[in-house]
FIZA-742404 format. One record per residue (C-alpha): x, y, z. Coordinates in steps of 0.1 Angstrom, whole numbers, plus 5000, padded with zeros to 4 digits. Layout:
N
SITE  east  north    up
SITE     X      Y     Z
...
END
This chain:
450
SITE  east  north    up
SITE  9558   5526  5762
SITE  9557   5488  5746
SITE  9520   5485  5760
SITE  9517   5520  5750
SITE  9525   5509  5715
SITE  9502   5482  5718
SITE  9474   5507  5724
SITE  9485   5525  5692
SITE  9482   5496  5672
SITE  9448   5490  5684
SITE  9441   5527  5674
SITE  9452   5521  5641
SITE  9433   5490  5635
SITE  9402   5511  5643
SITE  9411   5535  5618
SITE  9426   5562  5640
SITE  9459   5578  5639
SITE  9478   5556  5660
SITE  9485   5569  5695
SITE  9485   5549  5724
SITE  9489   5557  5764
SITE  9494   5538  5796
SITE  9492   5551  5833
SITE  9515   5534  5861
SITE  9514   5536  5895
SITE  9536   5520  5921
SITE  9550   5499  5892
SITE  9514   5484  5881
SITE  9494   5495  5852
SITE  9463   5512  5865
SITE  9450   5526  5831
SITE  9453   5527  5792
SITE  9440   5547  5764
SITE  9442   5549  5727
SITE  9431   5575  5699
SITE  9394   5577  5694
SITE  9385   5608  5682
SITE  9369   5597  5648
SITE  9352   5567  5658
SITE  9337   5586  5691
SITE  9328   5618  5673
SITE  9346   5633  5699
SITE  9376   5660  5696
SITE  9389   5656  5730
SITE  9392   5616  5726
SITE  9428   5617  5728
SITE  9448   5585  5740
SITE  9462   5605  5771
SITE  9426   5617  5778
SITE  9412   5583  5778
SITE  9437   5569  5799
SITE  9433   5598  5826
SITE  9398   5593  5828
SITE  9403   5556  5832
SITE  9428   5562  5858
SITE  9409   5586  5879
SITE  9379   5564  5878
SITE  9401   5534  5887
SITE  9416   5554  5917
SITE  9383   5572  5925
SITE  9400   5603  5921
SITE  9408   5629  5898
SITE  9444   5635  5913
SITE  9468   5611  5900
SITE  9493   5619  5927
SITE  9524   5594  5924
SITE  9515   5585  5887
SITE  9535   5582  5854
SITE  9520   5586  5820
SITE  9534   5571  5789
SITE  9524   5580  5755
SITE  9536   5571  5721
SITE  9534   5611  5707
SITE  9545   5641  5725
SITE  9512   5655  5740
SITE  9488   5684  5727
SITE  9483   5716  5747
SITE  9450   5699  5755
SITE  9463   5667  5770
SITE  9492   5686  5784
SITE  9469   5705  5804
SITE  9448   5679  5817
SITE  9479   5662  5827
SITE  9490   5691  5849
SITE  9453   5696  5864
SITE  9457   5657  5873
SITE  9486   5665  5891
SITE  9510   5635  5876
SITE  9545   5627  5887
SITE  9558   5622  5854
SITE  9552   5621  5818
SITE  9570   5603  5795
SITE  9566   5603  5757
SITE  9579   5586  5721
SITE  9581   5605  5690
SITE  9579   5644  5689
SITE  9553   5662  5674
SITE  9567   5692  5653
SITE  9530   5705  5645
SITE  9513   5704  5680
SITE  9535   5692  5705
SITE  9534   5711  5738
SITE  9562   5696  5755
SITE  9587   5714  5739
SITE  9583   5711  5702
SITE  9560   5741  5697
SITE  9557   5753  5731
SITE  9562   5738  5766
SITE  9536   5739  5791
SITE  9553   5718  5816
SITE  9581   5744  5816
SITE  9559   5772  5825
SITE  9571   5781  5859
SITE  9540   5802  5867
SITE  9520   5771  5869
SITE  9510   5757  5905
SITE  9522   5723  5900
SITE  9550   5710  5879
SITE  9554   5677  5860
SITE  9583   5660  5852
SITE  9585   5651  5814
SITE  9612   5627  5794
SITE  9610   5626  5758
SITE  9626   5604  5729
SITE  9617   5569  5747
SITE  9612   5545  5718
SITE  9609   5575  5696
SITE  9621   5553  5666
SITE  9595   5529  5667
SITE  9565   5551  5676
SITE  9575   5576  5649
SITE  9577   5547  5622
SITE  9542   5540  5634
SITE  9530   5572  5625
SITE  9547   5575  5594
SITE  9536   5545  5581
SITE  9501   5553  5589
SITE  9502   5586  5573
SITE  9519   5573  5543
SITE  9491   5546  5538
SITE  9467   5575  5541
SITE  9486   5596  5514
SITE  9485   5564  5492
SITE  9448   5558  5497
SITE  9443   5593  5489
SITE  9461   5593  5457
SITE  9442   5561  5444
SITE  9410   5575  5456
SITE  9416   5604  5429
SITE  9418   5576  5404
SITE  9404   5591  5371
SITE  9368   5572  5364
SITE  9366   5554  5332
SITE  9342   5566  5304
SITE  9326   5533  5306
SITE  9322   5531  5344
SITE  9301   5549  5373
SITE  9314   5557  5409
SITE  9289   5558  5437
SITE  9291   5594  5452
SITE  9311   5590  5487
SITE  9284   5609  5504
SITE  9261   5579  5499
SITE  9279   5560  5525
SITE  9279   5587  5553
SITE  9270   5576  5584
SITE  9267   5539  5580
SITE  9255   5521  5610
SITE  9280   5495  5625
SITE  9305   5503  5597
SITE  9333   5526  5607
SITE  9361   5513  5588
SITE  9384   5530  5568
SITE  9382   5525  5530
SITE  9410   5513  5506
SITE  9412   5512  5470
SITE  9432   5493  5444
SITE  9430   5505  5409
SITE  9462   5489  5392
SITE  9456   5452  5393
SITE  9460   5440  5356
SITE  9426   5427  5355
SITE  9410   5457  5366
SITE  9419   5481  5334
SITE  9418   5511  5357
SITE  9388   5502  5375
SITE  9389   5513  5410
SITE  9383   5480  5438
SITE  9373   5490  5472
SITE  9381   5467  5506
SITE  9385   5467  5540
SITE  9416   5457  5556
SITE  9416   5457  5595
SITE  9441   5445  5620
SITE  9475   5432  5626
SITE  9495   5430  5596
SITE  9520   5402  5608
SITE  9518   5370  5623
SITE  9476   5367  5625
SITE  9451   5351  5604
SITE  9435   5368  5578
SITE  9399   5360  5573
SITE  9392   5369  5539
SITE  9353   5376  5534
SITE  9338   5374  5502
SITE  9301   5389  5495
SITE  9275   5377  5470
SITE  9249   5395  5450
SITE  9233   5421  5456
SITE  9251   5425  5490
SITE  9286   5444  5495
SITE  9313   5441  5524
SITE  9286   5460  5549
SITE  9270   5422  5549
SITE  9301   5414  5573
SITE  9300   5439  5597
SITE  9284   5416  5625
SITE  9312   5392  5620
SITE  9344   5416  5615
SITE  9345   5429  5650
SITE  9347   5392  5664
SITE  9377   5387  5640
SITE  9393   5416  5651
SITE  9387   5414  5690
SITE  9405   5377  5688
SITE  9436   5397  5672
SITE  9431   5385  5636
SITE  9431   5409  5606
SITE  9403   5408  5582
SITE  9399   5416  5545
SITE  9369   5422  5528
SITE  9367   5435  5489
SITE  9336   5446  5472
SITE  9333   5427  5440
SITE  9335   5451  5410
SITE  9302   5467  5402
SITE  9294   5461  5442
SITE  9296   5486  5471
SITE  9323   5513  5470
SITE  9340   5498  5439
SITE  9339   5514  5404
SITE  9307   5499  5384
SITE  9306   5492  5350
SITE  9279   5504  5330
SITE  9270   5475  5310
SITE  9264   5440  5319
SITE  9286   5426  5296
SITE  9315   5438  5313
SITE  9310   5411  5339
SITE  9318   5373  5335
SITE  9328   5345  5357
SITE  9362   5343  5346
SITE  9371   5381  5347
SITE  9361   5388  5385
SITE  9380   5357  5396
SITE  9411   5368  5379
SITE  9404   5405  5399
SITE  9405   5382  5432
SITE  9434   5362  5425
SITE  9452   5391  5416
SITE  9441   5412  5448
SITE  9451   5381  5468
SITE  9485   5382  5454
SITE  9490   5420  5455
SITE  9482   5421  5494
SITE  9501   5386  5499
SITE  9478   5373  5518
SITE  9488   5343  5539
SITE  9472   5321  5564
SITE  9438   5330  5551
SITE  9404   5319  5564
SITE  9383   5321  5535
SITE  9350   5333  5544
SITE  9326   5328  5517
SITE  9287   5330  5509
SITE  9267   5335  5476
SITE  9287   5345  5448
SITE  9315   5347  5474
SITE  9314   5311  5471
SITE  9311   5307  5432
SITE  9340   5327  5426
SITE  9358   5320  5461
SITE  9356   5284  5464
SITE  9380   5284  5430
SITE  9409   5303  5445
SITE  9425   5283  5469
SITE  9433   5254  5445
SITE  9452   5283  5423
SITE  9478   5287  5454
SITE  9468   5263  5483
SITE  9497   5276  5507
SITE  9478   5309  5510
SITE  9452   5291  5528
SITE  9445   5274  5561
SITE  9406   5275  5565
SITE  9373   5275  5549
SITE  9341   5291  5565
SITE  9314   5284  5541
SITE  9279   5296  5544
SITE  9248   5296  5518
SITE  9266   5290  5483
SITE  9274   5265  5458
SITE  9299   5252  5433
SITE  9282   5255  5401
SITE  9299   5227  5378
SITE  9276   5226  5349
SITE  9270   5189  5353
SITE  9242   5192  5380
SITE  9209   5213  5377
SITE  9207   5242  5394
SITE  9186   5244  5425
SITE  9146   5253  5420
SITE  9152   5282  5445
SITE  9179   5296  5426
SITE  9161   5296  5388
SITE  9129   5315  5408
SITE  9157   5340  5421
SITE  9171   5341  5386
SITE  9133   5345  5371
SITE  9125   5372  5395
SITE  9158   5394  5387
SITE  9151   5393  5351
SITE  9112   5402  5356
SITE  9121   5427  5383
SITE  9155   5442  5378
SITE  9150   5476  5398
SITE  9137   5454  5429
SITE  9146   5472  5463
SITE  9177   5458  5478
SITE  9171   5468  5513
SITE  9136   5454  5515
SITE  9149   5421  5502
SITE  9173   5419  5530
SITE  9144   5430  5555
SITE  9120   5401  5541
SITE  9142   5373  5553
SITE  9158   5397  5582
SITE  9128   5416  5600
SITE  9152   5427  5627
SITE  9170   5452  5601
SITE  9166   5488  5614
SITE  9152   5509  5581
SITE  9190   5529  5582
SITE  9207   5494  5578
SITE  9181   5485  5547
SITE  9191   5518  5532
SITE  9229   5509  5537
SITE  9222   5481  5512
SITE  9209   5505  5490
SITE  9233   5529  5491
SITE  9259   5518  5464
SITE  9228   5520  5438
SITE  9216   5555  5432
SITE  9199   5545  5401
SITE  9194   5517  5376
SITE  9227   5526  5358
SITE  9247   5517  5387
SITE  9231   5483  5389
SITE  9243   5465  5357
SITE  9263   5437  5381
SITE  9227   5433  5397
SITE  9216   5423  5363
SITE  9242   5404  5353
SITE  9254   5380  5381
SITE  9221   5359  5381
SITE  9225   5347  5342
SITE  9263   5342  5349
SITE  9260   5315  5370
SITE  9272   5284  5354
SITE  9242   5261  5344
SITE  9259   5239  5317
SITE  9291   5221  5314
SITE  9303   5247  5290
SITE  9293   5277  5308
SITE  9321   5304  5318
SITE  9333   5292  5351
SITE  9320   5255  5349
SITE  9352   5237  5340
SITE  9369   5259  5369
SITE  9342   5245  5395
SITE  9346   5212  5385
SITE  9383   5213  5389
SITE  9377   5229  5426
SITE  9352   5202  5434
SITE  9381   5180  5428
SITE  9405   5201  5449
SITE  9380   5203  5480
SITE  9374   5166  5478
SITE  9407   5151  5476
SITE  9436   5179  5478
SITE  9422   5205  5505
SITE  9443   5199  5538
SITE  9428   5229  5557
SITE  9405   5232  5585
SITE  9366   5237  5571
SITE  9333   5251  5589
SITE  9301   5255  5574
SITE  9271   5276  5582
SITE  9236   5272  5573
SITE  9212   5296  5572
SITE  9180   5272  5573
SITE  9153   5295  5560
SITE  9172   5303  5527
SITE  9147   5294  5495
SITE  9179   5297  5472
SITE  9208   5283  5485
SITE  9193   5265  5516
SITE  9199   5232  5534
SITE  9194   5210  5504
SITE  9219   5228  5483
SITE  9245   5228  5513
SITE  9238   5194  5522
SITE  9250   5186  5487
SITE  9282   5208  5489
SITE  9289   5192  5526
SITE  9304   5162  5516
SITE  9323   5176  5490
SITE  9345   5195  5513
SITE  9373   5170  5528
SITE  9372   5167  5566
SITE  9343   5192  5569
SITE  9324   5186  5605
SITE  9287   5187  5609
SITE  9274   5220  5599
SITE  9261   5247  5622
SITE  9223   5253  5614
SITE  9212   5286  5622
SITE  9174   5282  5622
SITE  9163   5317  5620
SITE  9186   5327  5593
SITE  9180   5329  5555
SITE  9200   5335  5527
SITE  9218   5365  5538
SITE  9234   5343  5568
SITE  9260   5370  5580
SITE  9231   5391  5594
SITE  9229   5364  5620
SITE  9269   5360  5620
SITE  9283   5372  5655
SITE  9274   5335  5667
SITE  9287   5319  5635
SITE  9321   5342  5640
SITE  9326   5334  5677
SITE  9322   5296  5666
SITE  9347   5298  5639
SITE  9373   5320  5659
SITE  9374   5289  5683
SITE  9372   5263  5657
SITE  9403   5277  5635
SITE  9423   5286  5668
END
């Protein structure tokens, strides 16, 4: 049952109802399964069915004589029928299911004497552990539903949820916060996947004009290594609320939101993953609570300290944004990443149905601290001192070599400011949005920070 609980936790990490199953024969585990109807778009993809299919394939026989199945939740009628057809010797379940249980709670298929096979049933094994996993999952879902219904402020917009339907390679469940003091009622979206206890937390911060979708190639690598991943959408981006006016945005305010976000989730053992504005803001976070952070993965970004000129590439980008504020985001991504499919480009445009939703896109380029007195410049200078003198964690740098805005010259200037940072990973084919080539970087990062 402990192994079945492990499978249930993996289902939960994938956004599924946490149910897991294990099949044993002659004292050996021959198959496992976990719930996957949402991700598989398959109403039959229950944990028990997955385990039965795997066991039949392993034995080369759909009859599973002499096998015992352990499952964390009392099986439903569909799964109970399949178990009887498979001729299982015994079924052991954890928590009862008063709504759909077919092993005694609603009905008892296994006690039907008219059937031509009879499987032994034992319930209540580690029922407390199994039940708590389910109750915690549904409590979290109810909390998320309440937050999702948070009233929208009159001075903000909220992208319709249907804009995000069917996004490729983005299967993760949404999470929302709206009660951080700095948010003042705005709703912040974030991904939160993987185990909560004992794991490293990869805090992935995006930049302008992207959102957490940018990390879809890296998140599965971190999860497969058994780690937790937290990826917020900055206010004004992705699934977060979008203030209507550019003046709502400032360096200091976005930093406060992120600091409160990290405190609220009580993130520890954090590997900070940053790029673009994710770095401009994110690189100023660890000095406020260094005990929370153990690592830094930094990609195509900068510390804008106001005492050094901004790069010609960035100034050209800022000018382009000013002259063409309605630029096509998906097309911009595709220029540096020709491998992107049309539906992936559409996903980058999804948060912004019209120009009213794009205030943050217009506000962020002028917000980059340019002068010593600019908002955020003093914080960035403090961060420079922190990274060069006080940082004691591990670091890794990855550079998209084709980036004309924050490419090799900018990153080579940043590199010596990060104490103990080894030679960078240079991704020759990658541009500014280096996460689009992020699988290999994530794999190297997992090894580096292990």
